[in-house]
N, C-alpha and C positions, 0 to 999 in steps of 0.2 A: 503493499499499500505505498502511496504517497504521504508522508509525512509534511512537506513545504515544496511548494512551488512558487518561484520567483521568475517575473517578466519583465526583460529589460527591451525598450524600445521596441515592443511588440502589439503592431494593430494599433489600438491607442492607448495601450498602455505604455506609459513611460518608463516607470518603476515598480512593479506591484508583487507583494508576495504573501501568498495564501498560504496559512498553516492550518491542519485538521485535526490538531488534538488526536491522532491515532483515530479519527473516526469513519466508519465505514460509508455515513452518505453525507456528502457535501452538496449542500443545498445553495447555488448562486442565484439570487433575486436583484431585481432593477429594474428599469423602465428600458423601454426600446433605443439601443444605441449606445447604453451604456457600459459595453463590453464584455456582456455574460457569454456571448457563443464564442469568443477571443479566447475568455480563458479556457474554455474545453479544449479549443484549436491547438493551444497552446500543449494541453497534456497529451492530444491524439498524435501532436509530431515524435513525442518522446518513444511511439513505438517502432522509430525509424522509417514510415514511409511519408507520405506529402501531407498525411494529416486530412480531416473531415470534410475540408473545402478543398482540397487537391491544390491549394493557390502557389503562384511562384513565389520563391524565397524573397523577390523584389517587392511583392503586393505584401507580405507578411512584417516588414520593416514599416516602423510607424513615418509616416509623411514627413520628409526631410530630414531622416536619416539614413545613414549607409547600411545599416543592418540590425541584426536582434537576437537577442538570448533569451533561451527557455533554460532551467536548470533545476532539478527534481530531488529532495532528499528521499530515500526511501525507508521502510519501518528498520529494513538493517543495518542503515546508514548508509549504503550504497546513494552514490551521487550520479546522479546522469546530467547529461545538458546536450543541446543542441543549438549551434549558432551559425550566424550567417553574416560575412564581414562585408559584404557586398562586392560590387564589379562583376566579375564572372566567374569567381569563387561559388561552389556549392554548397550547400549545407554540409555542416562538419559536426562532428558527435564527440563527447569526450564521457568516460568513464570512470568514476574515481579520479579525474583530473587527467587522467592521461587519456590523448589522442585512438579513437576507435573506431571504427568503421560504422556507417548507418544500420548497417544487420544487426549487429551484435546489440543494439537497445531490442533488437525482438524477442531475445532468449532472457529480458532482465525484467519486461513487460508485458503482459496480454492485453489486449484490449478488443474492446467493438463499441459502435457507436451509434444513435439514432438520431437523427437529424429530420426537421420538416420535408426536406428533400425525399428521404426515404417512407414519407406518406403513402405515396404511389408508387411503391415498390412492385407492387403483387398487379397493377394494371398498365405500367409504362413498358418498354421494350426490354429487351432480354438484358442489355450491355450491363443497364446499373444493376439489376439484380444478381449479375452473372459477378462484378465487381465485389456487391455485398456479400456476398455467399463467400466468393474466395476470402475476403479480408476474415469471416467467421472460421475457413479452414486454416488459414495461415494463424491465428491466434491459438488453434490448438495445435496444428503442425509447422512449427515454424521455417523449418523449409520451403514451405508452400509458396510463400510471395516470392523470396527468388526465384524459384521455377519459373512462377507466371511471367515474371517480370523477363525472364530468357527467354520464354517461349515467343512473347511480343517480338522480343529483339531479333529473334531467327526468322521469325515470320516476315519481318521487315526486310532481314537481308535476303529472301529468298525472292520477294518481290521485287527488290532492286535486282539482282542477279537473271530471274526472266526479263524485266524490261530492258538489260542489257546483252542480252542472247548470251550469258555465261554459258562456260565451258558446261557441258553436261556431268562432267565426273565432278565439278565443283559445286552443280547443284545437287546430287547423289549424295556428299558429303553433308550439303545442309539437310537435307531429307533425313539422311540417318540421324542428326542430331533433334532434327525437331521431331522426331517419332519416338525417340526416348523419353525426351522431357516432355513430351503430348501425354504418354502414357502414366508416366509419374502423376503428370498433374491430375487427371482424371481417376487416378487411383487415388489420390488422397480427398479426394471429392464424394465418392462414393465409401470410402471408410467414414469420412468425417458424417456423411447423412445418416449411416448405419446407428452410429455412436450416438448422433442426437436424438435420436430417435427414442432413445431409449429412455431418454429425460422429457420426452413430452408426453404430457398427458393423453391429451384430444387431437389436436394438430399432428400431420405427419409432413416431411421434409422429401420431397422425391428430387430424383437428379436424371434428366435427360440428355443425351448426345451421342455423337458416332460413335466414339471411344467407350466413353462411360458404359453403354448397352451391351459393348462386349464385356466388358469387364462381367458386367451385373450377372450377365449369363453362365459367367464360369468360365470364359476363355483365360488361356495362360496368360502372363502377363508379358513375356517373351514372344506367342504367338500373335498376339496385340499390337505388341510393335511392330514386328514383321509385315503384319495385315496393312497397319498405316503408313509404312514406309512405300510398301508396294502401292498403296493407293495414291500417296503422293507425287512418286513416281507415272503414274498414269494421268495424270491430272496437272497439266503443266503450261494450260493455254492461261490468256490473261482478256479481261473483259475491261478496255481501255488501259487502265495502268493496274487494275485491281487483282486478286487472284481469285479465282473460284472455287474454291476445296473448303470442305466440312471439316471439322475437329473441334478442340476442347474450346477454343474463340470461339463457336457457334452456340456451344453447351446454355444450357440453361436450368433453372432451379423451381420447382412451385411447392407452393404449402398448403396442403388438403386439411381442413379440418372437419375432424370425425363426429365431432359434436354436432353440427351443423349439415355433415353428409356434403357438402359445398367445398370445392377451390377457393381458395383465400381470394381470388380476384372477383369474384361472383358473390361476396358479402361487403358488407358497408362499409363505410371508413372507419368507424370506431371499430371494427372487429379486425379490419385490418389492422390497425395500430393494436389491439390486442394481440392478435394473432406474433405482430414483431416482437412486442414485449415477453410474450411466454416465448420465444425463440430465444432472445437474449438472455434471459433468466436459466433456459435449459443448457445455454452455450457457456454460462456462468458456472453450472454445477459439473458439467462435463469436464471442461478444463482443470477445475479443482481436484475433481475425483481423479483423472487422467495423470494429471502433474504436481497438483499439490503447491499449484500457485493459484493465487487470489487474482483474477483478471481484473482488470478497471472497464466498467461501464459508462458511458457517456451518453445524458438525453437530454438533448437541446428541446428546450419547449416540452416538456416529460408529461406533461397533461393534456395536452392537445388531441381533440376529436375522442377525450375519453367521459364518458357519463361519471356522476359521483360513486357508484359500482365499481365501475371498472378502477377508476383512480383511485380507491380504497384497497382493491384487491393487487392493483401494481404497488403501490406503498408498502401494504403490508406483507408481498413477496419480497421485494427490494430488501426489505428489513431483515430477513429470513436468508437472502442471496450470499454463497461465499464468494462476494466480491466489494470492491470499494465502487461506490456511486457516485458519480458528479452531475449534479443534473441541474437544468435551468428551469426558471419561470417567472414569471410578472410578478405572481404574488406569493409573498410566501407564506400565506395564511391556509393556500391549496397543499402545503407541504406538512401542517401541523400534527397530523398522526406516522410521518416518520420518525423511526426508533433513532437513537445513535448518530444524530444529524448534529454536524456542524454548518452553520447558516452563515453567509457572505453576502452580505449588501452592497452591489455594485454601482458604480454613480461614477462614470465620465471619464471611465480607466482607472478608476482607484477603489478599492475597496474596504471595507470593513467588516471584520471577523466579528462573528457573535457566538459563540460555542454556549449551546443548551445543555443544562444538567438538571434535571429533576425541573423545575419550574423558577431555575435559578438563569441568569443571562449573564455573560460575564465577556465583556469588550475586551479585544486586543487591539495591540497597535498593528 
């Protein structure tokens, strides 16, 4: 869990420190534009990827400043940091003050988030669903993030090679690499779906895709890799400048609500939001049971689209989740039933921590 979070020149935060007091639920409230979501975004960067908004580093730096810094102290005193110095430099990371790769951060923190953008996850195009699902898989299986990034890079290289009519032996080599990574990506998705369904009471996750279907029916890993490599070799045509091939980059996942006997995209907006909440709560239990780690759940506008009963259930289950939850909202009163909570009042890039203990409030600087 995060004990202390520090933002420097990040979004609209000049210098902000949030201390959690060891609480499992961090509730950030304030008006629109106060910087609530920016705090969640800063936390999301600490898992090593581009964060919950996928923003470029230049967009994260406070206006008029060349770079930014995000640092956190964990419950075991590990210190993590992500920073950007401006110019052409990329984001960099540190672990306990020593330079580290961004990929190393994912081994320290497992994380998943829900933002208003995910409210349409079940009804929009497959791309955002696939990206969301892959983040869940990577939070459970850390190498998955690197594999999906490598698959995307290899696919781009293959398309470029086909456009310039590269030597067939070079494309054969690319196809072999793609097939190996593609099957590993699909296998991780299938395994994760099987694991997460164990922790879901009513809804059920499904995965569909060319390679996923082969693995799900019991085809051997090596045989599936060979079959996909042959498929790539037989499909090297371009439509304009794009490849016309199937694979894990076209896969999709679904969510079936067994209680309603309906796929999620046919349920109401509130029921879809509840399904997403069910999914990430189950994910927290899965990660904790399999890795012993307590994941972070980031909920931006957590109560949106939830009625009174659904909000009560959400906060009740958040209190029992094996996770540290960071949630934002306009009204602190909505979170009155959340146990073990630290309340953070956010105003224009500054914060005021109020740790609740029983009925007493202790304000912190």
